C-alpha positions as CSV (number, residue, x, y, z in Angstrom):
1,M,29.5,-14.9,16.9
2,T,26.6,-17.0,15.1
3,P,24.1,-19.4,16.5
4,A,26.2,-22.0,14.4
5,D,29.2,-20.9,16.1
6,R,27.8,-21.6,19.6
7,E,26.4,-25.1,18.6
8,T,29.8,-25.9,17.4
9,I,31.7,-24.7,20.6
10,H,29.0,-26.6,22.8
11,S,29.7,-29.6,20.7
12,L,33.3,-29.4,20.9
13,V,33.5,-29.2,24.5
14,Q,30.9,-32.0,24.8
15,L,33.0,-34.3,22.3
16,Q,36.1,-33.8,24.4
17,L,34.5,-34.5,27.6
18,Q,33.2,-37.9,25.8
19,A,36.6,-38.6,24.7
20,F,38.0,-38.2,28.3
21,Q,35.3,-40.6,29.6
22,D,36.1,-43.3,26.9
23,G,39.7,-43.0,27.5
24,N,40.5,-41.7,23.7
25,A,43.5,-39.6,24.5
26,A,44.1,-38.8,20.9
27,E,40.5,-37.6,20.2
28,A,40.5,-35.4,23.2
29,F,43.7,-34.1,22.2
30,S,42.3,-33.3,18.7
31,F,39.9,-30.6,20.2
32,A,42.8,-28.6,21.8
33,S,44.1,-25.5,19.9
34,P,47.4,-25.9,18.1
35,S,49.2,-24.0,20.8
36,I,48.0,-26.2,23.4
37,Q,48.9,-29.2,21.4
38,A,52.3,-27.6,21.0
39,Q,52.6,-27.2,24.6
40,F,51.8,-30.7,25.7
41,G,53.2,-32.3,22.6
42,T,51.4,-35.8,23.0
43,P,48.0,-36.9,23.5
44,E,49.2,-39.1,26.4
45,T,51.0,-36.1,28.1
46,F,47.7,-33.9,27.5
47,V,45.4,-36.2,29.2
48,D,47.9,-37.0,32.1
49,M,47.8,-33.3,32.9
50,V,44.1,-33.2,32.6
51,K,43.7,-36.4,35.0
52,T,46.0,-34.9,37.8
53,G,45.2,-31.0,37.4
54,Y,41.5,-31.1,36.4
55,P,40.1,-34.5,37.6
56,S,36.4,-33.3,37.7
57,V,36.9,-32.4,34.0
58,Y,38.3,-35.9,33.3
59,C,35.7,-37.8,35.1
60,P,32.7,-35.6,36.0
61,R,29.7,-37.2,37.8
62,S,27.3,-34.7,36.3
63,V,27.8,-32.0,33.3
64,V,25.5,-29.1,32.9
65,F,26.2,-26.6,30.1
66,E,25.7,-23.0,30.7
67,E,25.9,-19.8,28.5
68,I,28.8,-18.8,26.3
69,T,30.4,-15.5,27.3
70,M,33.4,-13.6,26.4
71,V,36.7,-13.6,28.6
72,Q,39.8,-11.7,27.6
73,G,38.3,-11.3,24.1
74,L,37.6,-15.1,23.6
75,P,34.3,-16.7,23.5
76,A,34.2,-19.0,26.7
77,Q,31.8,-22.0,27.3
78,K,30.9,-22.3,30.9
79,V,30.2,-25.6,32.2
80,M,28.9,-26.8,35.7
81,L,30.7,-30.0,36.6
82,M,30.2,-32.2,39.7
83,S,33.2,-34.3,40.5
84,A,33.0,-37.9,41.5
85,E,33.2,-36.6,45.2
86,G,30.1,-34.5,44.7
87,E,32.0,-31.3,44.6
88,L,30.6,-28.6,42.2
89,V,33.1,-26.4,40.0
90,R,32.5,-24.2,37.0
91,A,34.8,-25.1,34.0
92,I,35.3,-22.1,31.7
93,Y,36.6,-23.5,28.3
94,L,38.5,-20.6,26.2
95,M,37.6,-21.2,22.4
96,Q,39.9,-19.9,19.5
97,Q,38.8,-19.8,16.2
98,Q,41.4,-21.0,13.8
99,P,42.5,-19.7,10.3
100,D,40.2,-22.2,8.6
101,A,37.0,-20.7,10.5
102,S,37.0,-23.9,12.8
103,W,37.0,-23.9,16.5
104,R,39.3,-25.3,19.1
105,I,39.6,-25.4,23.0
106,H,42.2,-23.1,23.9
107,G,42.3,-23.6,27.6
108,C,40.2,-24.4,30.6
109,F,40.1,-23.0,33.9
110,L,38.1,-24.0,37.2
111,I,36.1,-22.0,39.4
112,P,35.2,-23.6,42.7
113,V,31.2,-23.3,43.4
114,G,31.7,-23.6,47.1
115,G,29.1,-26.6,47.3
116,K,29.3,-30.0,48.0
117,T,26.3,-32.3,47.1
118,T,25.6,-35.8,48.8
119,G,24.1,-39.0,47.4
């Protein structure tokens, strides 16, 4: 993976997080891989799933980008998120390179960090 790929992956995850913050379902959905888009069908269905299943992704209080690693043969961007309630969670964004060499988000899973901050 090239430095440009790493920069692009970071940027895509950042742009999707910003689209959630802005309430722009269509833009957030546009960063998902074709198979994720096919699974959820519409931007609204996708965003509803994120709101209910991934609230710390939908509306984080804080975001810190970590390294890119490999998970199941796919590049994965690690992101430390703080929920609105102050709970820390690590989001692992699986990335998929498309036939045109562009990158899309191919899934995300959360790993509890086991800490809660105050303030």
